[in-house]
C-alpha positions as CSV (number, residue, x, y, z in Angstrom):
1,M,-0.2,-0.1,-0.5
2,A,1.2,3.5,-0.8
3,I,2.2,6.0,1.6
4,E,-0.6,8.2,2.7
5,I,0.7,11.7,2.0
6,T,-1.0,14.9,3.6
7,D,-0.8,18.5,4.1
8,A,1.3,18.1,7.4
9,N,3.8,15.4,6.6
10,F,4.4,16.5,2.9
11,E,7.8,18.4,3.2
12,E,9.5,15.9,5.2
13,V,7.5,12.8,3.4
14,V,8.1,14.4,-0.1
15,L,10.7,17.5,-0.3
16,K,13.0,16.7,2.0
17,S,13.2,13.1,0.4
18,D,16.6,11.9,-0.8
19,K,15.2,9.5,-3.0
20,P,12.6,9.6,-6.0
21,V,9.0,10.9,-4.9
22,V,5.8,9.4,-7.2
23,V,2.8,11.7,-5.7
24,D,-0.6,10.5,-6.8
25,F,-3.2,12.6,-5.9
26,W,-6.6,11.3,-6.2
27,A,-10.4,11.3,-3.9
28,E,-12.6,8.4,-3.7
29,W,-15.2,9.5,-6.2
30,C,-12.7,9.5,-9.1
31,G,-13.6,6.7,-11.3
32,P,-10.3,7.2,-12.8
33,C,-8.3,7.2,-9.7
34,R,-10.1,4.2,-8.9
35,M,-8.9,2.5,-11.6
36,I,-5.0,3.2,-11.1
37,G,-4.7,3.3,-7.3
38,P,-3.8,-0.6,-7.7
39,V,-0.6,0.3,-10.0
40,I,0.1,3.0,-7.6
41,D,0.5,-0.2,-4.7
42,E,2.4,-2.2,-7.0
43,M,4.8,0.3,-7.9
44,H,5.7,1.1,-3.6
45,T,5.8,-2.5,-3.7
46,E,8.2,-3.0,-6.9
47,Y,10.0,0.3,-6.0
48,E,10.7,-0.7,-2.5
49,G,13.8,1.0,-1.3
50,K,14.9,2.8,-4.4
51,A,12.1,5.0,-4.5
52,I,9.0,6.9,-2.4
53,I,5.0,6.2,-3.6
54,G,2.3,7.9,-2.7
55,K,-0.8,9.0,-2.2
56,V,-3.0,12.4,-1.4
57,N,-6.3,12.7,-1.1
58,V,-7.4,16.1,-2.5
59,D,-10.8,16.0,-0.6
60,L,-8.9,16.0,2.6
61,N,-5.2,17.7,1.4
62,P,-6.0,21.1,-0.8
63,G,-2.8,22.6,0.9
64,V,-0.7,20.9,-1.3
65,S,-2.9,20.1,-4.0
66,G,-3.4,23.9,-4.8
67,K,0.1,24.7,-3.9
68,F,1.0,22.5,-7.2
69,G,-1.9,23.8,-9.1
70,V,-3.9,20.0,-9.0
71,R,-7.1,20.8,-11.1
72,N,-7.2,17.5,-13.2
73,I,-7.5,13.7,-10.9
74,P,-5.3,11.7,-10.9
75,T,-2.0,13.4,-11.3
76,I,0.5,12.5,-10.8
77,L,4.1,14.0,-9.8
78,F,7.3,12.8,-10.4
79,I,9.2,14.5,-7.8
80,K,13.1,15.0,-7.7
81,N,15.4,16.8,-4.8
82,G,12.5,18.5,-4.2
83,E,11.6,19.6,-7.5
84,I,8.6,18.2,-10.0
85,A,11.0,16.5,-12.6
86,D,8.0,15.0,-14.3
87,K,4.0,14.6,-14.4
88,S,1.2,13.1,-15.7
89,V,-2.8,13.0,-16.0
90,G,-5.0,11.3,-16.0
91,A,-5.6,7.2,-15.9
92,V,-2.3,6.0,-17.7
93,P,-1.1,2.5,-18.5
94,K,1.8,1.3,-15.8
95,S,4.4,1.2,-18.2
96,Q,3.7,5.5,-18.8
97,L,4.4,5.4,-15.1
98,T,7.2,3.2,-14.8
99,S,9.2,4.6,-17.9
100,K,9.0,8.0,-16.0
101,L,10.2,7.0,-12.5
102,D,12.8,4.8,-13.7
103,A,14.5,8.3,-15.6
104,I,14.9,9.7,-12.6
105,L,16.4,7.1,-10.2
């Protein structure tokens, strides 16, 4: 299961990480988010020790969502050294997400 990222722990978990971080912005009512959720959880297991894979519930954490201008979900940010390295919007194939992550590892 991917790490739960919140407004409160975002800086510590994401911005101060020494590993690349994948952040999935989602909501329970979002159909495409439910489709991509299991993929994010699989990536959490597959990249353990190499990258941090987490999820931000946009309904519960408006601060982080607003800071990054997330308007459509799912939005997946690929963050390295506290900076956005890449981004994906919408339900996309797992191969697209893993190739974006592999590019910043």
